[in-house]
VOLO-30312 format. One record per residue (C-alpha): x negated, y, z; residue in one letter. Coordinates in Angstrom, 2 decimals. Example, Ala and Ser with C-alpha at 12.3 -4.5 7.8 and 13.67 -1.06 7.14 Angstrom:
% residues 2
xx -12.30, yy -4.50, zz 7.80, aa a
xx -13.67, yy -1.06, zz 7.14, aa s
% end
This chain:
% residues 86
xx 7.33, yy -32.27, zz -0.55, aa m
xx 6.78, yy -28.56, zz -1.12, aa s
xx 3.67, yy -27.56, zz -3.04, aa e
xx 3.45, yy -24.17, zz -1.30, aa g
xx 3.43, yy -20.66, zz -2.64, aa y
xx 2.17, yy -20.14, zz -6.21, aa d
xx 1.48, yy -16.49, zz -7.07, aa r
xx 1.94, yy -17.28, zz -10.78, aa n
xx 5.65, yy -17.98, zz -10.17, aa k
xx 6.30, yy -14.40, zz -8.96, aa d
xx 7.93, yy -12.20, zz -11.61, aa k
xx 8.12, yy -8.48, zz -10.84, aa v
xx 11.47, yy -7.09, zz -12.04, aa i
xx 10.93, yy -3.46, zz -10.99, aa h
xx 8.24, yy -1.54, zz -9.12, aa k
xx 8.25, yy 1.86, zz -7.40, aa a
xx 5.94, yy 3.51, zz -4.89, aa f
xx 5.51, yy 6.37, zz -2.51, aa s
xx 2.10, yy 7.90, zz -1.85, aa k
xx 0.40, yy 9.93, zz 0.83, aa t
xx -3.27, yy 10.94, zz 1.00, aa d
xx -4.16, yy 7.78, zz 2.90, aa k
xx -1.63, yy 5.15, zz 1.83, aa r
xx 0.67, yy 3.84, zz -0.86, aa y
xx 3.85, yy 1.91, zz -0.19, aa l
xx 4.55, yy -0.28, zz -3.20, aa n
xx 8.16, yy -1.46, zz -3.36, aa v
xx 8.89, yy -4.30, zz -5.77, aa e
xx 11.94, yy -6.29, zz -6.78, aa i
xx 10.72, yy -9.72, zz -7.70, aa y
xx 11.98, yy -13.20, zz -8.41, aa s
xx 10.10, yy -16.31, zz -7.36, aa y
xx 10.31, yy -19.21, zz -9.79, aa d
xx 13.58, yy -17.93, zz -11.28, aa g
xx 15.29, yy -17.62, zz -7.89, aa g
xx 17.30, yy -14.77, zz -6.40, aa a
xx 15.87, yy -11.25, zz -6.60, aa n
xx 14.05, yy -10.19, zz -3.43, aa k
xx 12.27, yy -7.04, zz -2.26, aa v
xx 8.64, yy -6.80, zz -1.21, aa r
xx 7.15, yy -3.74, zz 0.50, aa i
xx 3.35, yy -3.70, zz 0.24, aa k
xx 1.29, yy -1.09, zz 2.07, aa p
xx -2.02, yy -0.29, zz 0.36, aa v
xx -4.47, yy 1.78, zz 2.42, aa a
xx -7.41, yy 3.89, zz 1.31, aa k
xx -10.75, yy 2.22, zz 2.02, aa n
xx -12.59, yy 4.40, zz 4.55, aa t
xx -15.96, yy 2.74, zz 3.90, aa n
xx -18.01, yy 5.39, zz 2.06, aa p
xx -20.25, yy 2.66, zz 0.59, aa k
xx -17.36, yy 0.68, zz -0.95, aa a
xx -17.68, yy 0.19, zz -4.69, aa d
xx -15.20, yy 1.98, zz -6.97, aa s
xx -13.14, yy -1.21, zz -7.49, aa n
xx -12.37, yy -1.37, zz -3.77, aa k
xx -11.07, yy 2.14, zz -3.07, aa q
xx -7.69, yy 0.76, zz -1.98, aa w
xx -7.09, yy -2.25, zz 0.28, aa i
xx -3.92, yy -4.39, zz 0.21, aa n
xx -2.43, yy -4.87, zz 3.65, aa q
xx 0.16, yy -7.36, zz 4.89, aa k
xx 3.38, yy -7.14, zz 2.93, aa a
xx 6.93, yy -7.13, zz 4.19, aa i
xx 8.39, yy -9.64, zz 1.78, aa s
xx 11.39, yy -11.76, zz 0.90, aa g
xx 14.12, yy -9.30, zz 1.89, aa l
xx 17.57, yy -10.04, zz 0.54, aa s
xx 19.83, yy -7.29, zz -0.81, aa q
xx 21.81, yy -7.33, zz 2.44, aa e
xx 18.62, yy -6.93, zz 4.48, aa e
xx 17.44, yy -4.06, zz 2.25, aa v
xx 20.75, yy -2.23, zz 2.74, aa v
xx 20.34, yy -2.62, zz 6.51, aa g
xx 16.73, yy -1.45, zz 6.29, aa l
xx 17.76, yy 1.66, zz 4.33, aa i
xx 20.40, yy 2.45, zz 6.93, aa k
xx 17.85, yy 2.07, zz 9.74, aa s
xx 15.25, yy 4.16, zz 7.90, aa l
xx 17.76, yy 6.94, zz 7.28, aa n
xx 18.70, yy 6.89, zz 10.98, aa e
xx 15.06, yy 7.14, zz 12.05, aa v
xx 14.19, yy 9.85, zz 9.52, aa v
xx 17.09, yy 11.96, zz 10.79, aa a
xx 15.39, yy 12.03, zz 14.23, aa k
xx 12.13, yy 13.60, zz 12.94, aa f
% end
């Protein structure tokens, strides 16, 4: 029976990000428990609460995770198509 997800088994292979004034998009290549490399896209938004302590200036949001290389190639193609329409 599966033990479930264990964060300690994630190994980040490479990390990049893009940043705007209000949000980061962290893009990571990672391997879970020695398995195939996958891509995770993690939005991180600026905390708008003016009373938030300095350790909580940025808030992790739901990640888009577990994308295979084939899915990433399709995502890039779709993103390029959408960007061309701006």
